[in-house]
C-alpha positions in Angstrom: 67.6 18.5 -29.3 65.4 21.1 -27.8 62.5 19.7 -29.8 63.2 16.3 -28.3 63.1 17.6 -24.7 60.0 19.6 -25.6 58.3 16.4 -27.0 59.4 14.5 -23.9 57.9 17.1 -21.5 54.7 17.1 -23.5 54.5 13.3 -23.3 55.1 13.5 -19.6 52.3 16.1 -19.2 49.9 14.0 -21.3 50.8 10.9 -19.2 50.2 12.9 -16.0 46.9 14.2 -17.4 45.9 10.7 -18.4 46.7 9.4 -14.9 44.8 12.3 -13.3 41.8 11.5 -15.6 42.0 7.8 -14.8 42.1 8.6 -11.0 39.1 11.0 -11.3 37.2 8.4 -13.4 38.0 5.7 -10.8 36.9 8.1 -8.0 33.6 8.7 -9.9 33.1 5.0 -10.5 33.7 4.3 -6.8 31.3 7.2 -5.8 28.7 5.8 -8.2 29.1 2.3 -6.9 28.8 3.6 -3.3 25.7 5.6 -4.3 24.2 2.6 -6.1 24.8 0.5 -3.1 23.1 3.1 -0.9 20.2 3.4 -3.4 20.0 -0.4 -3.6 19.9 -0.7 0.2 17.2 2.0 0.4 15.3 0.3 -2.4 15.5 -3.1 -0.6 14.3 -1.4 2.6 11.3 0.1 0.8 10.6 -3.1 -1.1 10.7 -5.1 2.2 8.3 -2.5 3.7 5.9 -3.0 0.8 6.1 -6.8 1.3 5.3 -6.4 5.1 2.5 -4.0 4.2 1.0 -6.7 1.9 1.2 -9.3 4.6 -0.5 -6.9 7.1 -3.3 -6.4 4.6 -3.7 -10.2 4.2 -3.8 -10.7 7.9 -6.2 -7.8 8.3 -8.6 -9.4 5.8 -8.5 -12.7 7.7 -8.5 -11.4 11.3 -10.6 -8.2 11.4 -14.1 -9.9 10.9 -13.6 -11.7 14.3 -12.6 -8.6 16.2 -16.1 -7.5 17.1 -14.9 -3.9 17.2 -17.3 -1.8 15.1 -14.6 0.6 13.8 -12.5 -2.3 12.5 -15.5 -4.0 11.1 -16.5 -0.9 9.2 -12.9 -0.5 7.9 -12.9 -4.2 7.0 -16.2 -4.0 5.0 -15.0 -0.9 3.2 -11.6 -2.4 2.5 -13.0 -5.7 1.3 -15.4 -4.0 -1.0 -12.7 -1.9 -2.4 -10.5 -5.0 -2.8 -13.2 -6.8 -4.7 -13.7 -3.8 -7.0 -9.9 -3.6 -7.5 -9.7 -7.3 -8.4 -12.6 -6.9 -10.9 -11.3 -3.8 -12.6 -7.6 -3.7 -12.1 -6.4 -5.2 -15.4 -3.8 -7.4 -13.5 -1.9 -4.5 -12.0 -1.3 -3.8 -8.3 0.5 -0.5 -7.8 2.3 -1.8 -4.7 3.5 -4.9 -6.5 4.8 -2.8 -9.4 6.5 -0.5 -7.0 8.2 -3.4 -5.2 9.5 -4.9 -8.4 10.8 -1.6 -9.5 12.6 -1.1 -6.2 14.2 -4.5 -6.4 15.1 -4.1 -10.0 13.4 -7.3 -11.1 10.5 -8.3 -13.4 7.1 -8.0 -11.8 6.5 -11.7 -12.3 9.5 -12.5 -10.1 8.6 -10.5 -7.1 7.5 -12.3 -3.9 4.3 -10.3 -3.6 3.3 -10.9 -7.2 3.9 -14.6 -6.9 1.9 -14.8 -3.7 -0.9 -12.4 -4.6 -1.1 -12.6 -8.5 -3.6 -15.5 -8.5 -6.0 -13.2 -6.8 -5.6 -10.6 -9.5 -6.5 -13.0 -12.3 -10.0 -13.6 -10.9 -11.3 -14.9 -14.1 -8.3 -17.2 -14.9 -7.6 -19.6 -12.0 -9.6 -21.6 -9.5 -7.4 -20.2 -6.7 -8.6 -16.7 -7.7 -12.2 -17.7 -7.4 -11.5 -19.2 -4.0 -9.9 -15.9 -2.9 -12.8 -14.0 -4.2 -15.3 -16.2 -2.3 -13.3 -16.1 0.9 -13.1 -12.3 0.7 -16.9 -12.1 0.2 -17.5 -14.5 3.1 -15.2 -12.6 5.5 -16.9 -9.3 4.4 -20.3 -10.9 5.1 -19.1 -12.0 8.5 -18.1 -8.4 9.3 -21.5 -7.1 8.1 -23.2 -9.7 10.3 -21.2 -8.8 13.4 -21.5 -5.1 12.8 -25.3 -5.3 12.3 -25.7 -7.3 15.5 -23.3 -5.3 17.7 -24.6 -3.4 20.7 -23.0 -0.2 19.5 -25.0 -0.2 16.3 -28.2 -0.7 18.2 -27.3 2.2 20.5 -26.4 4.4 17.4 -29.7 3.5 15.7 -31.7 4.4 18.9 -29.8 7.7 19.1 -30.7 8.5 15.5 -34.4 7.5 16.0 -34.6 9.6 19.1 -33.3 12.6 17.2 -35.6 11.9 14.3 -38.6 11.8 16.6 -38.1 15.4 17.5 -41.0 17.4 16.0 -38.6 20.1 14.9 -36.5 17.6 12.9 -38.1 18.5 9.6 -37.4 22.2 10.2 -33.6 21.6 10.8 -31.2 22.6 8.1 -29.3 19.9 6.3 -26.2 20.9 8.2 -27.9 20.5 11.6 -29.3 17.1 10.5 -25.8 16.1 9.4 -24.4 17.2 12.7 -26.9 15.0 14.6 -26.3 12.1 12.2 -22.6 12.2 12.7 -22.9 12.8 16.4 -24.8 9.6 16.8 -22.6 7.6 14.5 -19.2 8.8 15.6 -19.1 6.2 18.4 -18.9 3.5 15.7 -15.7 5.0 14.4 -13.8 4.9 17.7 -11.6 1.9 18.2 -12.3 0.4 21.7 -12.1 -3.3 22.6 
């Protein structure tokens, strides 16, 4: 009889332990789900920021050549050249697109950015890609043209020529020549409308 009570109390203890374990497991699952929702929300936020950043880049490529602001034109020329090199050597991988797909938890092919921008990555494979390549080169050429014909560039070149005409120019150290060079050209790097 005592053994029966003992077995009954052991069974009740086991049932209580199982209930406690189930409750703690349920709490852990709930905590993980909450954490996963938070991570998912954060991931979606970052993925959306990457999408917005891509759109800003596209707008910059199309709008900057017509700004007639030397600093933006220099930035546009540099960016466009880098973009062309990226398209040529990238092996169909954009780090921002990969990052966005990873944050969204989807295949890279299914991401909005990849679907929109992927044709530009496959420069050799599609007609659309060739058109994007040509458009980028045309816009970069427009930026070069406007930069070369801007008043600020003419002023900078005059400043540099004036410094170069100084008879002591050849005696200056490379550091002093660099100082004069950057002193003349720094006006091009300041964004003013």
